[in-house]
C-alpha positions as CSV (number, residue, x, y, z in Angstrom):
1,M,3.8,-30.3,-15.6
2,A,2.8,-31.0,-12.1
3,L,4.3,-30.4,-8.4
4,S,6.7,-33.3,-7.4
5,S,6.0,-35.0,-4.7
6,M,8.0,-33.0,-2.4
7,E,6.7,-29.9,-3.7
8,R,3.7,-31.2,-2.8
9,L,4.7,-32.0,0.9
10,Q,6.2,-28.3,1.4
11,V,2.9,-26.6,0.1
12,W,0.9,-29.1,2.7
13,L,3.3,-28.2,5.5
14,L,2.9,-24.2,4.5
15,K,-0.9,-24.6,4.8
16,A,-0.9,-27.2,7.8
17,L,1.4,-24.5,9.5
18,M,-0.7,-21.8,8.9
19,G,-3.9,-23.4,10.2
20,F,-2.2,-25.0,13.4
21,F,-0.6,-21.3,14.2
22,F,-3.8,-19.5,13.3
23,A,-5.9,-21.3,15.0
24,L,-3.5,-21.5,18.2
25,F,-4.2,-17.3,17.7
26,S,-8.0,-18.1,17.7
27,L,-8.0,-19.6,21.1
28,L,-5.2,-17.8,22.9
29,S,-5.6,-14.2,22.0
30,P,-7.9,-11.7,23.3
31,R,-10.7,-10.5,21.4
32,S,-10.7,-6.8,20.6
33,P,-13.6,-5.1,22.6
34,A,-16.8,-4.7,20.4
35,T,-17.1,-1.0,19.5
36,K,-20.2,0.6,17.7
37,K,-18.3,4.0,17.3
38,K,-18.2,5.6,14.5
39,L,-16.2,8.7,13.1
40,P,-17.1,12.2,12.8
41,P,-18.5,13.3,9.5
42,V,-16.1,15.7,7.6
43,R,-17.4,19.1,8.0
44,E,-14.8,21.8,7.1
45,P,-14.5,22.2,3.3
46,L,-11.1,22.4,3.0
47,L,-10.5,18.7,3.4
48,T,-12.5,18.0,0.7
49,E,-10.2,19.1,-1.8
50,S,-7.4,17.4,-3.7
51,A,-3.6,18.4,-3.1
52,T,-3.5,19.8,-6.4
53,Q,-6.6,22.2,-5.6
54,L,-5.2,23.1,-2.2
55,A,-1.7,24.0,-3.8
56,R,-3.1,26.3,-6.1
57,K,-5.7,28.0,-3.5
58,I,-2.3,28.6,-1.0
59,R,-0.6,29.9,-4.2
60,Q,-3.2,32.3,-5.1
61,R,-3.4,33.7,-2.0
62,E,-7.1,32.0,-1.4
63,V,-5.8,30.4,1.4
64,S,-3.2,30.3,3.8
65,S,-0.8,27.1,4.4
66,V,-1.7,27.8,8.1
67,T,-5.5,27.4,8.0
68,V,-5.2,23.9,5.8
69,V,-2.3,22.8,7.6
70,Q,-4.6,23.6,11.0
71,A,-7.7,22.4,9.6
72,Y,-5.7,18.8,9.1
73,I,-4.2,19.0,12.4
74,D,-7.8,19.4,13.9
75,R,-9.1,16.2,11.8
76,I,-6.0,14.2,13.3
77,Q,-7.0,14.9,17.1
78,E,-10.9,14.5,16.2
79,V,-10.1,10.7,14.4
80,N,-7.0,9.3,15.9
81,P,-8.2,8.5,18.8
82,L,-10.7,6.3,17.0
83,V,-8.2,4.9,14.5
84,N,-4.8,5.0,15.9
85,A,-3.3,5.8,12.6
86,V,-0.9,8.7,13.0
87,I,1.9,7.3,15.3
88,K,3.6,10.2,16.3
89,D,2.8,13.8,15.2
90,R,5.1,17.2,14.3
91,F,2.6,19.8,14.6
92,A,4.2,22.3,15.8
93,L,6.9,22.3,13.6
94,A,4.4,21.9,10.8
95,L,2.5,25.4,11.8
96,Q,6.1,26.8,11.6
97,E,7.0,25.4,8.3
98,A,3.2,26.6,7.0
99,A,4.0,29.9,8.3
100,Q,7.1,30.5,6.3
101,V,5.1,29.4,3.8
102,D,2.7,32.4,3.9
103,K,5.7,34.4,4.4
104,L,7.2,33.1,1.0
105,I,3.9,33.6,-1.1
106,E,3.6,37.1,0.5
107,E,7.3,38.3,-0.7
108,E,7.3,36.4,-4.1
109,T,7.1,38.4,-7.0
110,G,7.5,35.9,-9.9
111,G,3.8,35.1,-9.9
112,E,1.9,31.8,-9.3
113,D,3.6,30.1,-12.3
114,V,7.2,30.0,-11.2
115,L,5.9,29.0,-8.0
116,E,3.9,26.2,-9.1
117,D,6.8,25.0,-11.4
118,R,9.2,25.0,-8.3
119,L,7.2,24.3,-5.6
120,P,4.2,22.1,-6.6
121,L,2.8,20.9,-3.5
122,L,3.8,24.4,-1.6
123,G,1.9,24.3,1.5
124,V,0.0,20.9,1.5
125,P,-0.2,18.7,4.3
126,L,1.4,14.9,4.2
127,S,1.4,12.1,5.7
128,V,4.6,9.7,5.6
129,K,4.8,5.6,6.5
130,M,7.1,5.3,9.8
131,S,9.3,2.8,7.6
132,Y,10.3,5.8,5.7
133,S,13.2,7.9,7.3
134,L,11.8,11.3,8.6
135,Q,14.1,13.2,9.8
136,G,13.4,13.8,13.9
137,M,10.3,10.9,13.5
138,P,10.4,7.5,15.1
139,H,11.7,4.9,12.4
140,T,10.9,1.7,14.6
141,T,8.4,0.1,12.1
142,G,6.6,-1.4,15.2
143,A,10.1,-3.2,16.3
144,I,10.4,-2.9,19.8
145,S,14.0,-3.5,19.7
146,R,13.8,-0.2,17.7
147,R,11.7,1.7,20.2
148,D,14.3,4.2,20.8
149,V,15.6,4.7,16.7
150,V,14.9,8.4,15.5
151,A,15.6,9.1,11.6
152,T,18.4,11.3,11.3
153,V,17.7,11.8,7.4
154,D,14.6,11.9,4.9
155,S,14.5,9.1,2.6
156,P,14.5,9.9,-1.1
157,P,11.2,10.6,-1.7
158,V,10.0,12.2,1.1
159,A,13.0,14.4,0.8
160,Q,11.3,15.1,-2.9
161,L,8.1,15.7,-1.5
162,K,9.5,18.4,1.2
163,R,11.4,20.2,-1.7
164,A,8.3,20.5,-3.7
165,G,6.6,22.5,-0.5
166,A,4.3,19.5,1.2
167,I,4.5,19.7,4.9
168,P,4.7,16.3,6.7
169,L,2.2,16.1,9.7
170,G,3.4,12.6,11.5
171,V,4.4,9.4,10.7
172,T,2.1,6.6,10.5
173,N,1.4,2.7,11.9
174,T,2.3,-0.2,9.9
175,S,2.5,-4.1,10.7
176,E,6.0,-5.4,12.8
177,L,8.7,-4.8,9.8
178,C,6.2,-4.3,7.3
179,M,5.4,-7.8,6.2
180,W,2.1,-8.5,7.1
181,S,-1.0,-7.5,6.0
182,E,-2.6,-5.8,9.0
183,S,-1.2,-2.9,10.9
184,H,-0.7,-4.1,14.4
185,N,2.6,-4.7,16.4
186,H,3.2,-4.5,20.2
187,L,5.0,-1.4,20.3
188,H,2.1,1.1,18.7
189,G,-0.6,-1.2,19.1
190,I,-3.6,-1.9,16.1
191,T,-4.7,0.4,13.5
192,C,-8.5,0.5,12.5
193,N,-10.4,0.9,9.5
194,P,-12.4,4.3,9.3
195,Y,-15.1,2.6,7.9
196,D,-15.4,0.1,10.6
197,L,-13.3,0.5,13.9
198,E,-13.7,-3.5,13.8
199,R,-11.9,-4.3,10.7
200,T,-8.5,-4.1,9.2
201,P,-7.0,-1.2,7.4
202,G,-4.5,-3.7,6.0
203,G,-0.5,-3.5,5.8
204,S,1.6,-2.7,5.5
205,S,1.1,0.5,5.1
206,G,-2.4,0.6,6.7
207,G,-1.7,3.6,8.7
208,E,-1.5,5.6,6.0
209,G,-4.6,3.9,4.4
210,S,-6.7,5.0,7.6
211,I,-5.5,8.7,8.1
212,I,-5.8,9.3,4.7
213,A,-9.4,7.8,4.2
214,A,-10.5,9.5,7.3
215,A,-9.4,12.8,5.9
216,G,-6.7,12.9,8.4
217,A,-4.5,13.7,5.5
218,V,-4.7,14.3,1.8
219,V,-1.6,12.5,0.3
220,G,0.7,10.0,1.9
221,V,3.4,7.9,0.6
222,G,3.7,3.7,1.5
223,S,5.7,1.1,-0.2
224,D,4.9,-2.3,-1.4
225,I,6.9,-5.8,-2.2
226,G,3.7,-7.9,-1.8
227,G,0.4,-5.4,-1.8
228,S,1.5,-3.0,1.0
229,I,0.3,0.0,-0.7
230,R,-2.7,-1.8,-2.6
231,I,-4.6,-3.8,0.4
232,P,-4.5,-0.8,2.4
233,S,-6.0,1.8,-0.5
234,F,-8.6,-1.3,-1.0
235,F,-9.4,-1.8,2.5
236,N,-9.9,2.0,2.8
237,G,-11.1,3.0,-0.2
238,I,-8.6,5.5,-1.7
239,F,-6.0,5.3,-4.3
240,G,-2.7,3.9,-4.5
241,H,0.1,3.4,-7.2
242,K,2.6,0.8,-6.7
243,T,5.6,2.3,-9.7
244,T,7.8,0.5,-12.0
245,P,10.4,-0.8,-9.8
246,G,13.6,1.2,-10.0
247,V,12.1,4.4,-10.7
248,V,11.2,5.8,-7.0
249,S,14.1,5.1,-4.6
250,N,13.8,2.4,-2.1
251,D,16.7,4.2,0.1
252,N,16.6,4.7,3.8
253,Q,13.6,2.8,4.4
254,Y,13.4,-0.2,7.3
255,P,13.8,-3.1,6.7
256,N,16.6,-2.6,3.7
257,C,15.8,-4.5,0.6
258,S,17.9,-7.6,0.6
259,G,18.6,-10.4,-1.8
260,R,16.9,-9.2,-5.3
261,H,14.0,-7.1,-3.0
262,D,14.6,-3.8,-4.9
263,E,13.6,-5.8,-8.0
264,Y,10.1,-6.3,-6.2
265,Q,9.7,-3.4,-4.2
266,S,7.9,-0.4,-5.5
267,S,7.5,3.3,-3.8
268,G,4.3,4.9,-4.4
269,P,1.6,7.9,-3.6
270,M,-1.3,7.0,-1.9
271,C,-4.4,9.4,-1.7
272,R,-7.6,10.5,-1.7
273,Y,-8.1,12.1,-5.4
274,A,-6.9,10.2,-8.4
275,E,-5.6,14.1,-9.8
276,D,-3.0,13.8,-7.2
277,L,-1.1,10.6,-8.2
278,L,0.6,12.1,-11.6
279,P,1.9,15.0,-9.6
280,M,2.9,12.9,-6.8
281,L,4.6,10.3,-8.7
282,K,6.7,13.1,-10.9
283,I,8.0,14.5,-7.0
284,M,8.7,10.9,-5.7
285,A,10.5,9.9,-8.7
286,G,12.6,12.9,-8.7
287,P,15.1,12.8,-11.8
288,K,14.1,9.4,-13.0
289,A,10.5,10.6,-13.7
290,D,11.3,10.9,-17.7
291,M,11.4,7.7,-17.6
292,L,7.7,7.1,-17.3
293,S,6.7,9.9,-19.8
294,L,4.1,11.2,-17.4
295,N,3.5,14.2,-19.4
296,E,2.2,12.5,-22.4
297,K,-1.7,12.3,-22.8
298,V,-3.5,9.3,-22.7
299,D,-6.3,8.4,-24.5
300,L,-8.4,5.9,-23.1
301,K,-10.3,4.9,-26.1
302,K,-7.1,4.1,-27.9
303,L,-6.1,1.6,-25.3
304,R,-6.4,-2.4,-25.0
305,F,-8.6,-3.3,-22.2
306,F,-8.7,-7.0,-20.7
307,T,-10.1,-8.2,-17.5
308,I,-8.8,-11.2,-15.3
309,V,-11.6,-12.3,-13.0
310,H,-10.0,-14.5,-10.4
311,D,-6.5,-16.6,-10.2
312,G,-8.4,-19.6,-11.4
313,G,-9.2,-21.3,-8.2
314,S,-5.7,-21.6,-6.2
315,P,-5.6,-24.1,-3.1
316,L,-3.9,-21.2,-1.6
317,T,-6.3,-18.3,-1.6
318,S,-9.7,-18.0,-0.9
319,P,-12.5,-17.2,-3.9
320,V,-13.3,-13.9,-4.5
321,S,-15.9,-12.9,-3.3
322,R,-19.3,-12.3,-5.5
323,E,-19.7,-8.7,-4.9
324,L,-16.2,-7.8,-5.9
325,I,-16.5,-10.0,-9.1
326,D,-19.8,-8.1,-9.8
327,I,-18.6,-5.1,-9.3
328,Q,-15.1,-5.8,-11.7
329,R,-18.0,-7.0,-14.3
330,E,-19.7,-3.4,-13.7
331,V,-16.4,-1.8,-14.5
332,V,-16.0,-4.0,-17.6
333,E,-19.6,-3.1,-18.6
334,R,-19.1,1.0,-18.0
335,L,-15.7,1.2,-20.1
336,E,-17.7,-0.6,-22.9
337,A,-20.4,1.6,-22.7
338,D,-18.7,5.1,-22.0
339,L,-15.7,4.4,-24.0
340,G,-16.7,2.5,-26.8
341,V,-13.9,0.0,-25.9
342,N,-14.1,-4.1,-25.9
343,V,-13.0,-5.5,-22.8
344,Q,-11.5,-8.7,-23.5
345,E,-11.4,-11.6,-20.9
346,V,-8.5,-13.7,-20.4
347,Y,-6.6,-16.3,-18.2
348,F,-3.5,-17.2,-17.0
349,P,-3.4,-20.8,-15.6
350,E,-0.1,-20.0,-14.2
351,L,-1.6,-17.4,-11.5
352,K,-2.7,-20.5,-9.6
353,N,0.7,-20.8,-8.5
354,S,0.9,-17.1,-7.9
355,F,2.1,-17.5,-4.0
356,Q,4.6,-19.9,-4.6
357,I,5.8,-18.1,-7.3
358,W,6.0,-14.9,-4.8
359,D,7.5,-16.9,-1.7
360,A,10.0,-18.7,-4.3
361,Y,11.6,-15.2,-5.9
362,M,11.4,-13.5,-2.6
363,A,13.8,-16.0,-1.1
364,L,16.7,-15.8,-4.5
365,P,20.0,-14.3,-3.6
366,D,21.5,-11.0,-5.3
367,D,23.8,-11.1,-8.0
368,N,26.5,-11.8,-5.7
369,G,25.0,-14.7,-4.6
370,K,24.0,-13.1,-0.9
371,P,20.4,-14.1,0.4
372,P,18.0,-11.7,1.6
373,T,18.2,-11.3,5.4
374,P,16.1,-13.9,7.3
375,F,13.0,-12.5,8.6
376,A,13.7,-14.1,12.1
377,E,17.0,-11.9,12.0
378,L,15.3,-8.6,11.7
379,L,13.0,-9.8,14.4
380,G,16.0,-10.3,16.8
381,E,18.3,-7.0,15.5
382,P,20.4,-5.5,17.1
383,G,20.8,-8.7,19.2
384,R,21.0,-12.4,17.9
385,P,18.1,-13.6,15.7
386,A,14.8,-14.8,17.2
387,R,14.0,-18.4,17.5
388,P,10.7,-18.6,16.4
389,V,9.2,-21.8,18.4
390,W,10.9,-19.8,20.9
391,E,9.0,-17.1,20.4
392,L,5.6,-19.1,19.9
393,L,5.8,-20.5,23.3
394,K,6.6,-17.0,24.7
395,W,3.8,-15.6,22.8
396,M,1.4,-18.5,24.3
397,A,2.1,-17.5,27.9
398,G,2.0,-13.2,26.7
399,K,5.7,-12.9,26.9
400,S,6.7,-12.4,23.5
401,H,7.6,-9.0,22.2
402,H,6.3,-10.2,18.8
403,T,2.7,-10.7,17.1
404,M,1.4,-14.0,15.9
405,A,1.7,-12.7,12.6
406,A,5.6,-12.1,12.9
407,I,6.6,-15.6,14.3
408,G,4.0,-17.3,11.9
409,L,6.1,-15.8,9.2
410,A,9.4,-16.8,11.0
411,L,8.2,-20.4,11.4
412,V,7.2,-20.5,7.6
413,E,10.4,-19.6,6.6
414,M,11.8,-22.2,8.1
415,T,10.4,-24.4,5.5
416,H,12.1,-22.6,2.6
417,V,14.2,-24.2,0.2
418,T,17.3,-22.8,-1.1
419,K,16.5,-23.2,-4.4
420,P,13.2,-22.4,-6.5
421,P,11.6,-25.1,-8.0
422,A,12.4,-25.6,-11.8
423,F,8.7,-25.8,-12.1
424,L,8.3,-22.4,-10.3
425,I,11.0,-20.8,-12.5
426,Q,9.4,-21.9,-15.8
427,Q,5.7,-20.9,-14.4
428,K,7.1,-17.8,-13.6
429,E,8.7,-17.0,-16.9
430,K,5.9,-18.1,-19.2
431,L,3.4,-16.0,-17.4
432,Q,6.1,-12.7,-17.6
433,K,6.5,-13.4,-21.3
434,D,2.7,-13.9,-21.8
435,V,1.8,-10.9,-19.7
436,E,4.0,-8.4,-21.6
437,E,3.2,-9.5,-24.9
438,L,-0.5,-9.1,-24.1
439,L,0.3,-5.8,-22.4
440,G,2.4,-4.1,-24.9
441,V,2.6,-0.4,-24.3
442,D,-1.1,0.3,-24.7
443,G,-2.7,-2.0,-22.6
444,V,-4.1,-2.6,-19.1
445,F,-5.7,-5.2,-17.5
446,L,-8.2,-5.3,-14.5
447,Y,-7.7,-8.1,-11.6
448,P,-8.9,-8.1,-7.9
449,T,-7.3,-6.5,-5.5
450,H,-8.0,-8.8,-2.6
451,T,-10.8,-11.7,-2.3
452,R,-12.4,-9.9,-0.2
453,V,-13.3,-6.1,1.6
454,A,-11.9,-5.3,4.7
455,P,-12.2,-8.4,7.2
456,K,-12.5,-8.1,11.3
457,H,-9.1,-7.6,12.9
458,H,-6.7,-10.5,13.0
459,H,-9.0,-12.5,10.4
460,N,-6.3,-12.1,7.8
461,L,-4.5,-15.1,9.8
462,F,-6.7,-17.5,8.7
463,R,-6.6,-16.8,5.3
464,P,-2.8,-15.6,5.0
465,L,-1.8,-15.9,1.5
466,D,-4.8,-14.1,-0.3
467,F,-2.6,-11.6,-0.5
468,A,-1.1,-13.5,-3.6
469,Y,-3.5,-11.2,-6.1
470,T,-1.0,-8.2,-5.3
471,G,2.4,-10.1,-4.6
472,I,2.4,-11.8,-8.1
473,I,2.3,-7.9,-10.1
474,N,5.7,-7.3,-7.8
475,I,7.6,-10.6,-9.2
476,L,6.4,-9.5,-12.4
477,G,7.4,-5.9,-12.3
478,L,4.5,-4.2,-13.6
479,P,3.3,-0.8,-12.5
480,V,-0.5,-0.9,-10.9
481,T,-2.8,1.6,-9.5
482,Q,-5.4,0.2,-7.0
483,C,-9.0,2.2,-7.9
484,P,-11.5,2.8,-5.1
485,L,-15.4,1.5,-6.6
486,G,-17.9,2.8,-4.4
487,L,-19.6,1.0,-0.8
488,N,-20.9,-2.8,-0.4
489,Q,-24.1,-2.8,1.5
490,E,-22.3,-3.0,4.8
491,G,-21.0,0.3,3.9
492,L,-16.9,-1.0,2.9
493,P,-14.9,-0.1,0.4
494,M,-14.6,-2.2,-2.6
495,G,-11.7,-1.5,-5.8
496,V,-10.3,-3.3,-8.4
497,Q,-6.4,-3.0,-9.7
498,V,-5.6,-1.8,-12.5
499,V,-2.2,-3.3,-14.3
500,A,-0.2,-1.3,-17.0
501,G,3.1,-2.5,-19.0
502,K,6.7,-1.5,-17.4
503,M,7.0,2.3,-17.6
504,Q,3.7,2.8,-18.5
505,D,2.7,3.8,-15.1
506,R,0.6,6.8,-16.9
507,L,-2.0,4.4,-18.1
508,S,-3.3,2.8,-15.3
509,I,-3.6,6.4,-13.6
510,A,-5.4,7.5,-16.8
511,V,-7.7,4.9,-16.1
512,A,-7.9,5.7,-12.1
513,L,-9.0,9.3,-13.1
514,Y,-11.6,7.9,-15.5
515,L,-13.2,5.4,-12.3
516,E,-12.9,8.2,-9.9
517,K,-15.8,9.9,-12.4
518,A,-17.8,6.7,-12.9
519,F,-17.6,5.1,-9.5
520,G,-17.5,7.9,-7.2
521,G,-14.1,8.0,-5.9
522,W,-13.3,8.5,-2.1
523,R,-16.4,8.4,0.4
524,D,-16.6,9.8,3.6
525,P,-16.4,6.9,6.1
526,G,-18.2,9.3,8.8
527,A,-21.1,10.4,6.5
528,P,-24.4,9.2,7.6
């Protein structure tokens, strides 16, 4: 079934608006100064150990929590002037909490097993995406209108991690109101990719991706409604897991979920080492962790593997680069050689409409008929909604408080229809049915995380819809793990998504553990 004339017109208008406004951005925005600076290499051995290993060493008194926390503080102070990832630190409090951990361990009489069961991340440092509420820390999400907002409570996943013994070091940068694939706003500035400071770390969890990859944190928390965990994890060469929706709480984040966004947004772990994904997810999920059967062992040789090379050639997304197609093929070859499995290549024609499906379903009202909060309204809070055309004119004069990406999104939002075209609903429902039948409870498929490696700052504005490769997985409600696959010839991270069936998060995480061993996992961005 083809798109109607009206639907084709809407797609054309969307592309025309994007092209016009982002070409305007190219002409009027100041260029980032070129820099040849490079991150210093990681010299402290403690920074190259997983959170799981650090927790064990702290419990066994091989190293103190104070020593570990101080090592990470030193690293943040070394790299943050270059990457601008940590927006506000709590170093003094973190050291006090680390000292309390060391005292607790000194006085503990129940043995290491008791501590591991009760406090599995005891004494381990943690970074937190600024959209999460972390008590006493800024909760601005990059909006100038929220410059004075300070969190008074912890969001549930953060609270769970703190109860497990983790020690937050600070909050990290995001895109303005979390709705863009670059972590840039006029309140906290722009965050840089540690592998190339002239490139983006992605968004909206770009501060998390950047500081974790730079070895300024070992584990962190992200949120994802269109790729906001996976794109930064991909651009920064780390692991990131988008959980099955409804398992990890989205409460006490900003912006709040509205419309049906709670069905598509997922909170999950971001980390340098794959072995931390499962324990982090268990903790963040709290009492709902049992829904995922995370303690059930996975035999990779008994899984069914599939690969989807690209979306079939959508006119709205860029072609997947040859190097990413090649590395995904190499993953297929390694799986078949190492595990003796057959990886079947499959194709779903509906993927050509990934962006349109994501866009239509994001605009759906909740069960009570209430639509999602308009982005222009969020931009204007706590006052009146922003006027996108007026903000564009102000931006051209250098007077707007908003980024071009945020203004462009608000402008595109003006073209939305009140009801999704029947064709897109049919496409989504068929895709959902076919994918769920393909995966079952023992299948995973490989899919590109993005169309290319981390681009230069602001270049996402010229290819704004390439996030469709991640966004469609949100609408399907599937768990997915982004896995790093080494560096390309330019020294930039490559990776792939591993997608599993609903509630089968443990399958994609098990594959992540294998791929870390096969492809080497995280690489030090400061290494010669």
